Structures are given as C-alpha cells and as structure tokens.
N, C-alpha and C positions, 0 to 999 in steps of 0.2 A: 173211430176215435183213437184207438191205440196206434194205428198206422200214421195218423197225423202227428201224434206226439213223438213217434220215432223219427219221422221226417224232420220235424222241427229241431230235435236233438242233433241230428246229423248236420243240419245247416249251422246250428249254434257252435258245434264242435269244429267245423271247417273254418268258421270265422275266427274262433278263438285260437286255433292252431296257426292260421295264417298271420294273425296279429303277433303271436310269439315268434314266428319265423322272421318277421320284419325286425322285431326287437333284437333278436340274436344275430342274424346274418347281416342286416343292413345298418342297424343303428348301434350294434355292439353294446346293448344294455339289457341283458336278459332279466326277466322278473321271476321266473320259476326254475326249479332244478330240472336236470335232464330226466330224472325219474318221474317227476310230475308231468313233463311234456310227453314222455313215452306212455304214461297211463292215458292221457287224452287221446293219443294216436291209436292205442290199442282199442279203446272204447269205440272210436270211429271205425276201425277195421272190423270189429265184431258186428256193429250195426250194418255196415255195408255188405258183409258176408251173408247176413240174414235177409237183407233186401237188395240183391244185386241190381235190380232195376233202378235203384237210386244212386248207384255208383257212377261217377262221371270222370272223364279223362283228366279234368283239372283238379280233382280232389287231392288234398295233401297226401293221401295214402298212395297215390299213383305217380308222384313226382318227387324229385330231389328238392329240398327246401333251398331257399336262397334266390337272389335276383340280382341282375346287373344294374348297378346304379347309373343314372344317365350322365353323371359327371365324368365317367370313364368310357372309352371306346370298348366295344364288345370283342372278345377273342374266342373263337370256336375251338374246343378241345379236339385233338385228333381221335380220341376215343372217349366215350362218356365217362365223366368223373363222378362216380356214384358215391353215395354215403353208406355207412355201415349200419346194419341192424344191431340193436342192443340187447344184452342179457345182463342179469343182475344176480344170479345165483347158480349153484351147481346143477339144479334141475333144468334150468333153461339152457345151460351149456350142453347137457346130455341130449336134450331135444335137438339142438343144432347138430351134434355129432351123429345122432341116429338118422337125421335127414341126409347127412353127407354119405353115410354108409349105405343107406337105402338106394341112393342115386348112382353110386359107383359100384355097388355090389360086392364090396369087400371091406372088412374091418381090420384085417391083420396088418395091412401096410399103409394105413392112414397116419401120416406124421403131421404134426402141427408146428408152425413157427410162431413164437409169441414175442410181441414187441410192446414197449411202452406206448400208451396212447397219449400223445402230447396235446395239451389243451391250448391250441393256437388257431391259426387260420390256414386251411388247406390251399395249396397252389400247384400249378402245373408249369414246368419250365421246359421250353422248346429249344433244341439245339439243331443247327443245320451245319453240316460239315464240321462239327465240333465246336461251333461258336454259339454262344447264348444269344438268341435273337428275340425271344418273347417270353413273358411271364404273365400268368393270369390267375385270378382267384377261381374257386370252384363254381361260383355263381349258381345257375340252376342245373349244373351237371353237364349241359351241352355247350353253353356259353358262359364265360366268366368275364371279369373286369380286367382289362389290359393294364397291369401295373408294372410294366417292364422297367421304367425308369426308377421306381422305388425299389424294386428287387435288386437292381444293379448296385444299390448302396449297401447291400448286405455282403460283407467281405468274404463270408464263407461259401458263397455261391460262385463256382468256377466260371470265369468268362470264356474259357476255352478248354476243351478236352484234348489232351495230347493224342496225335494220330495213332501211336502204338498202343494206346489204351482203348481206342474206339473199335479196333479190329474190323474196319470196313463199315461200321454203322454211320450212315450219312444223315438220316433223320431220326431224332430221338426226342421223346417227351417223357420227362420224369415227374413224379409227384412227391411232394413233401409238405412239411408243416412249418410255417413261420411262427416263431414264438419269442418271448422276451424272458431272459434269465432273471431269477429272483434278485440276484445281487445288482444287476443293472437297473431293475425296476425300482429298488430302494434308492439307489443313487439318483435316478431321474426324479423321483418324488421329492427327495431332499432338496434338489436344485429348484424345483417348482415352489415348494413351500418357502424357500429362502427369498424368492422374489415376489411373494404374495399371491401366487397362483394356487388353485385347488389341486391337491394331489390326484393322480389317476386312481380309479377304483380297484382294478385287479389286472393280473397279467394278461389274460386272454383278450380282454377288451382293449387294453393298451396296445398290444401287438396288432390286432385287427385294425384299430383306428389309425395307428402309425403307418401301416401299409397302404391305407386308403387316402392318405393326404395328397392334395393336388400339387403341393410343392415338395419335390423329392429332396430338396436341400434340408428341409425340416426332418424328413424321414431319416436322412443320413445321420442326424444327431441322436436318434433313438437306438437303444441297445438291442437291435433285432438280430436273430440268428435263425438257422433253418436246419432241420433234419430230414433227409430224403429217404423214402421207404419203398418206392414202387416205380416200375417202368410202365408208363401208360401206353406208349407206342414206340416201335422201332422198326426199321426196314430190314429185318433179318429174322431168321427163325428164332422162336423164343428159347429161353434157357430151360433146363430140365426141372429145376426146383427153385423155390423161393429163396433158399439159402444162396444159390448161385447168383440170383438177382442181387441180393445184398452185397455179395463179394464183388460183383462186377461194378456196382455203383461206387463202392468204396475205392476200387482200383482206379476208377476214372476221376477221382478227386472230390466226390460228393461227401459231405458229413452225413453219416448214417446213424440211425437209431440202434440201440442195443437190441439184439435178437437172440432168442433161445430156442433150440430145437428140442421138441418133446416127442417121444416115440408113440405116445398114446394120450388120451384125454386125462387119465389119472395124473400124468406128469404135468399137464396144463393146470389142473386144479391145485396141485401142490405148489406150483410156481406162483399162482395167484395169491395164495396165503403168504408166501414169502414177500411179494411185492407190496402187499397191504402195509407191511411194517417198514419196508425200505424206501417207499416212494418219497417220504418227507426228506430224505437225505439228498435228494437230487436238487440241482440248482434251477430247475424249471418245474412247472406244474404238470402233473400226470393225473388224469381223471379216470384212468382205467388201463386195460390191456387190449391189444388187438390179436386175435387168434386167426391164423391163415392156414389152409391146407398147403402143405409144402410142395406137393407134386403139381407142376404146371399143367400136365396132361389131365389130372383130376380137376384142376381149376376150370379148364376149358370145357370139360364134360359137365360139370355142375352148372356153369353159366351164371346168369344174373336175372333178377326181376327188373322192372322198370326203375326201381330205386336202389336195390342192394345186390351186391354179389352173393351167390349162394355158398361160396367157398371161404368166406371170411365173416367174422362176427366180432363185435366189441363187447368186452366185459367191463361194465361200468362199476367203479367203486361207489357205494352208497354215499350220498351227501352226509358229511359229518354233522352229527347232532350233539346237543349238550342240554343238561338240565339245570334250570335256575329258577329264581323266584321273581314275580312281578312286584315291584315296589310302588309303582304308580302308573296311571294311564293318562296321558296328556294329549292335547290336539294341536297339530301344527297346520299352518296355512300354506298351500301350494300356490304356484304362480297364476293358475287359473281360478283361484279362490276355493278350490276343493279342500275340505278339512279331513286330514288323515289322522286317526287315532294311533298313537305310538306308545308302546310299553317301555317304561324305564325299568331296567333289570338290575339284579345283583350281577356285577361284572363276571363274565365267564369266557373261557377260551373256546373258540370255534374256528376250525379251518385256519389255524395259525395266527388269529388275531383276537384281541379282547373285545367282546361285545357287551355293550351296556344299554343299547336301545334296539328295539325290533318293531317293524311295522305290523299293525293289526288291520290294515287295509281300509275297512269301513265299518259302520255300525252293524250291518247285517252279518258280516263275518264274525264280529265279536259275539253276537247273539248265537250264531250257529255253533261256535266252539264253546260258548258260555265261559268266556275269559273274564276273570275278576281280579281286582287288586288283592295281593296276598297269595294268589295261586302259585303252585309249583308247575312250571311248564317245560315243554321240550321245544327248543329252538334250533333252527338250522339256517344256513346261508343259501337262499334261493339263487341258483346259478352261480354259487360261490361268491355272490356279491352282496345281496340285500338280506340282512338278517330278518327272519320272520318267525312268529309263533306257530308251531305245528299243531300242538294239542296240549290240553290241560292234563296233568298227572293227578289221578284221583288217589288221595291218601285217606284210608279209613279212619274215621274218628276225628279228623281235622275239620274245624269249623271254617266256613268260607265267608268272604266279604259280600257286600251287597252287589246285585247285578249292575253292570255298567249302564249308565244313562248318558246319552249323547247330550252335550251342552247345546244351548239354544242360541248362543251368540258367538261371534268371532272372538277367539282368544286374543287377538291383537288389537282390533278397533272397536269391538263390542257391537258391531252391526248384526242385527238378527240374521240367522242362517236360513237358507232356503234349500228344499230338496225337490227337484223336478220329478214329475210322474215317470215311473219306469227306470229311474236312475238310483244307484246305490250311494252316491256321494252327496253330502251336504255341502253347500257353498256359501262363501261370503261374497255378496254382490257389490261391495263397495270398491270401486276401481281405484280409489285413493288409499286403500288399506296398506300401511307400511310394509307388512310382511309380504304381501303380494308384489309390492314394488321391488323389494330386494330380489325375490325369486325371479321376477320378470326381467330385471336387469341382468341377472346372471345368465338367464336363458338367452336374452337378446345378444349378449356378448360372446356366447359359447362358440366353440369351434365350428359346429355344424350350422350355426346361424350366421351372425355378422362377423364372427371370427375376430373379435377385438383382443388381440394379444395383450398381456400385461394388465387386463382388467379382471382381477380375481375377486373372490368373496370378501377378503379383508378390505380392499379398496371400495367395493360397492357398499359395504356396511358403513364405512366412514362417510361416503358421499350422501347416503340417505339419512344417516343419523345427524349430520351437520346441515341437512336440508339444502344441500348444494344441487341435488338432482331429484326431481319429482316426476320426470317423464323421460322417455327414450331420447327425445330431441334435446333435452338439457345436457346430455352427454356431449353433444357436438358443439355446445356453447362454452364448455370448460376451457379456461386459459391455462397456460403453463404455470403461472403464479398460483392459481387455484389448486392445482394438483400438487405443486411443490410444498404447499402448506400442510398436506396430510402427513400423518405419522408414518415413519419408515418409508418416506417417499423422497428420495434424493432428486436433484434437478435432472440428472440423466434419466432416471426412471420415469420422471414426469414427462420428459420429452419423448421417451419411447411410447408412452401411452397416448400422447397427442398425435404422434405419427401413426400409431395403430388405428386410432379413431378416424383419421383422415383417409387412410387406406381402406377402411371398412365401408366407406361411402360407395365404393364400386363393387361391393360384394355380389350384387346381382338381385334381380327382382324376386327370384325363387327363394333366396336366402332371407330376404327382407320379409316375405310372407310368412316363412317359418319363424323368424325372429319375433314377429309381432305377438306370438303366443295365442293366436286364435284357436279356440277350443276345437279339437279333433283334426286340426290342420297340421299334419306332420310333414317330414321332409318330402316324401313322395307326392303327397297331395299338393304341396306348394309347387313342386316341379311341374306337375301336370297342369295346374292352374296358370303358371307363368307361361308355359308353352302354348296353352290354349288361347289365352287372352293377350299376351304380349306386353301389356302395360297395366299399371294400377288404374289408370283412367278408364280403360275398357272393362276391367274387372268390377269397378265400382258401379257400373251400369247394369250388371247382370242380375237377374232375379233368381229366386230359388228353383223354379222349374227348369230354367235354362242350365243352371249349374248342376242340378241333379242328373241331367242327361249325359254329362261327361263321364266317360269310362273311368273308373277308379275313384269318382267323387261321391255320387250318391246323395240321397235326400238329407242324411244326418249332417254331413259336412256342409252341404249347400245351405241348410238352414242356419248353421252356426256362423257361416260367412255373412249371410244376410243380416243376422242379429248383430254381429260385430260392426258391420259397416252402417247399420241404421243408427248407431249411437253417434251423435254429433261430436262428442268429445274425442272419439276414435278418428273420425274424418278430419277433425281439426289437427290432431297429432300427425296424421299422414301428410297434411298440407305443410305443417311445420318442417317435417323431415325432408319433404321435397324442396322446400325453400333453402334448406341447409345443404343441399347438393347430393342427397341420397339418390342413387340410381333407381328408378322405378319402371324401367323398361327391360324386357327380356331380350337376350340374343336369340331371336327366333330363327330356327334353321330354315333357310330358303328351300322351298320345294318346287320343282318344275314338272312333277309328274302329272299324268292325265287325270288323276283322281283329286287334284287339288280343289279344296273347298267342298268335296262330296262327303256326306255323312252316312256312315254304315252302322247297322246293327247285326250282330252275329247271333244265331240261335241254332241249337242242335249240334250234332257231332259230325265233323267232316272226316272223310276216310283218309285223305292223303295229306291233310294239314292239321296240325294242332291249333287250338284257339289262339295261342300266343303267336304262332308263325303266321296265321292269317292276319292277325292284327298288325304285325310288323310289316307285312307286304303292303297292306293298305296305307299305312303311315309312310312307308318309303316312297310311295307315289303321291303323297300329299293329302290322302284322305284322313278322315277323323272318325273315331269309334265312339258310339254312345251306347248306353245300356238299355234304353227304352225306345219303343217305336212312337213316332209323332209325325205330324205333317211336315216337319223339317227333314225327316229321314229321306235320303235319296235312294238307298238300296237296303233290303234285308237279305242277308246271306243265310239260307236255310239248309242245314244238314239233316242227319237222321234224328228223329224224335224232336222236332223243333219246338213244340209247346205253344203257349198262348201268344207269343210275339208274332208268329206267322199268321194267326187268326186276326190279330189287330192290324197287321200290314195289309192283309186282303181287304179288311173292312175300310181302311183309310185309302186304299188304292195305291199303296207304296209298291214299287217294283220289287219282285222277289226273284233272287238268283239261286239256282241250285249249284252244286259244287262245280260241275263242268262249266256252266255259264260264268261263274265267279272266276275260275282259272283263265277263261278266255278274256275276260275283262282285264285281268292283271297282265296278260301277255300282250 
C-alpha cells in the first residue's frame, strides 16, 4: 500500500513539474516561484532515489526542461546546453564546494568566478569563419528553436568577429542571455497603454515572448539586449580559466556580464551579501548569482550530469515577500467559467511594484491555509509575476473573522456554480456569462491565439458593455463606423483594428483551436490536433476513444473536446466563423516516408535511442505515435521493461518490434 502511494506521488509530481515547465519555457507565464519549483523537483529526486526501479529516462529529474515549439525549425547545439542546479543558502553552497573539492582532490587552489544571473532567455549563437550564421534558444538542451532572424535584430550581437580577434577560431558557439532593460520595458508598456493594449506582465516573459515572435520586424521594435557569458564550442584548445573566457569574449566584441574572481568560497558568500543590496540598482532583472569553478581543467575533470554541470551552480535570491492585511475576499470569473477567490489587500510594495490583490487559487487552498478576512498574511510574487498569499501570520490574542465560505452562484450572472468530481475549481456553466465573454474575447484575440493586434481589454470592455459583440464571430462583423464610435478610438485606430481582424482570419487551424478556449486545450495540444486531423471538419467527427489515443492528448483533453463539440451552440459558432472566412485547415506537412499512415506505440526503454528521438524518427517517415495499444495499432516497439502494453499487444496480435527490428524498419 505504501509503495502504491509513493508511486502515485511520483507520477503526480512528474505531471505537475512538466506542466510548470510548459508554463515557464513554452508559454512564458510561470505560476510558481523558482523556490517552489525546486522543492517539487527535490521531492521527486528523493522519491526516485529511494525507489530507483521507478526512475525513468524521461523523468524531469533526468532531462533539461524546455521544448522546441513547432512553429520554429529545430537547431542542434554543438554541445549540450545544460541548466544550472540551484542553491538558496550558505549551507547548500558549502555542500556544492565540498563536492568540488572531493572530486578534484584539493581545496587550496579552487577559485570561483561569480556572475549576475540575468532573468531572461538563454540562447546559443553560432559563428562560422567569424560570421553570425545561426541563433537558437536552449530548448531541451540538445535542440533549441532557430530564432536567427529575431536575434539579428538585437544590435549588440556582433554580425562579424574581426579576424585578428578570432586568432584562428573558425567554428564558435557562444552562450548568452537575452533580456529586456527595465527602462525599455517601462517605455514599451507606456506605448501599449496609450493605444489601449494591455501592458506586458514582467521583464523575463516579455523578453522570451519577443524573441519567439514569428515576425522579426515586431521583434526589432522590442528593447532586447544580450549578455554573453560562455563558450559552448570552438575548434581550438580551451582557455585555461573562466576569466580568460570572459576576456576573450569581450575582445571579440560580445557584451559580457560583470564577473568577480573569488579566491575561496568565503569570498563568494561575502559577494552574495553585497549583491543582495545592489541588484535593484541595475537596469535589468537579476534573480541570483552564478558561481563557476575558474579552472577549465577542473571543469573538465568535474564533468556534468544529464542536466547540470558539476562545476557551476546558481545561488537564487529568495522571492521577495511582504506582510499585509486581507480586507476582503471576492470571486472572479475566468474565461472557462472557473471561479477564482481573490484577496483584496492593504496595498504593499513587493518586488518593485504595489500589490493590492493576490490570488487564493481555490476553495481547498483557502481551507488548507485557513485564510480569513482580517488576517495578517505574507504575500509574494510567484515567478515574480502573480501575487499570491503564502501563509497567515498568527498574532497572539488577536480575534479572527469567520472561516471563508465559497459562494454558491456566479458573481457576474448569478447562475448556480458547479464543481465536478475530482476537481478543485467551481465553475459557472452559463456560456453567455458576460464576465466569461470578456475573458474569452481577450484570450481569442491574444498574441498566441488569433493575434488580433489593437484589440486590448479597454476595447473589449466597451464592445461587450455596449452589446456590440456577444460571440467570437461578432468581432468579424464589426464595421469601421462601429469601431470609430468607441471612446478613445480615432478613425485610424479603428481602421487598424479592422485590418488586424481581417489578417487574423488566416492565423491557422491550430491557433483557432487554442483561441476557442476549449478547456485543457493549450497551444501544444492544439498544434498536435491540427497536425493529426488537418481540418475542423475531420476533428468534429472524432470520438473520445480515438482522440485519447493520440500522443500528448490523453483521455482528459479528449473528453473536454467531445463535450465542447457536443454543444450545438459551439458547433453553430464554428459554422459562423467558417462562413466569415476563418481558415479551418492546417498546413499539413507532406510526408512521403515508408511509415506513412502507420500507427506506433512505444513501451519500455531503448538502449540507443531516447523516447523523443524514436518518436521523431517515426514522424519523419510519416508514422504516428499513440499512447495505448488497440486494434488500430500497426506496431508496438518494445524496449527493456515494457510493461502491460506488450501484454496487450500480444493479446491483440499486434506486431511487436525489438530495438534492432525497429532500427531496421527505420533504415
């Protein structure tokens, strides 16, 4: 019984960590702080170390977080682009130092280089014969997203390295961090607010989002910069020290981070205390410091794990917290009808901004923390973005308010709320709820959905309040004179919005699926569905069993899709959008491989291929991956410890390939 409980916790942790990886690396909207993320990861590491038979190669503990988005071509790094392990206090730093000393066998000559840890997006820049030829994001550490065109808009990245500075280096890959300056960020948000657009949330997300735009001309308008800190690959003998690496990068024309050389760990700890006070004076966000062994010879001796170099570590500054009082708890309606309790607070400064509201997530979370109106609480910004209540401060002798009671009806339309079995959220099921309509329209028009520029919250509020728009399709019926009648909407601005709506009609099937706001269908699921079915017409015919067999979809998303399409009001809206010219077919990649139309299930561990590599090779030749074995399955590929999928394949008579047979099929 105890082992079953531990195994369930492992699976739950893996799912939760993978969700946060997608939010942080792919969608640029983290929900938790780095410290909370590391606690989840450490708990998973502890459980896997106790039960190594449950550790798998695709566990988050065994790989670099992040994924290549399909909208970009993949670019392979010349050397793995690993992430850094994190520390949060002096004791953890001493543990790191002791591991270093143990592995190199000496403590007397271990020097450390300390750099500011920029809160941006890691990239690799490739130079051939001194010319900048390719730039990529970190991705999964092996492959990243090719964002060369966007990186070329950053003026501080040298297009060419002078011959006399290269000293014979022909192939060079350098690593750096793309970021946005605080001053530029403020100016950008001022411009957006002036034209009725929502301001960006924070520096890191703005930088990451700007670098991943498909139109490099828009990226060029964003105040992006870069600091380079490492050589990933070069075709010559390495330098002797990390300090020499910095000096060489600077001499070649790269903007480099500040670096300090410390003769011992005591010097590092002293420098950390100094930077805790000084980091706010910088014109960019710093979320910690990076500590690297200075000697390259020692770096090579220490090596790396699958995820982290053993010769470097990050010291993360704790998320800034503040103490304040809860004035009231109100409920707000999300675009899918979910009701989120929110605390109205006595305004307080946190991480450089005034916070007057903080999320309480859901009813269960409020009960777990026993949060009540009138309580003194500690708040922080999760991921430096979303303010949240961390805990209640117990004050002896102070009387408390009544326990929180979740309301029974929607705060906007008064429809009775429902809570599905096994879910934490209460929901308003009224599709015509005005609050949901505004949220849904904002989402529909957002950059990652239909990307309707110039349709900000202020415009949406007016369109809904004046009852000019009640559905997505109503947006495409708006005339120039309708929009020009809105407050603060000049004729030119109205024309810009009309043009943006027309342009959005060709956003693509995957973007439309995401824009519709179907519960559980995020960007990745929408892309997978669009590629799998090719058109809305085909998708509407699919049942839950068929959808659930698609790799990365699963039964939860499948049922949500079926429930959405079963509603006649939703089917009618899709028909209206189609009649208005919205593209509902995907640009399906043509495949001529010999596996075209074949359906595969992977089970067990392959020795020479990772699960992701096997999947890519199948898809390159036109095959399709599903997660469960059925009569429709053409092949099951079985590695070591295959489990129940092999048994089911044998029972159904599905052909089973071992690793060698699978490789022969591919070749």
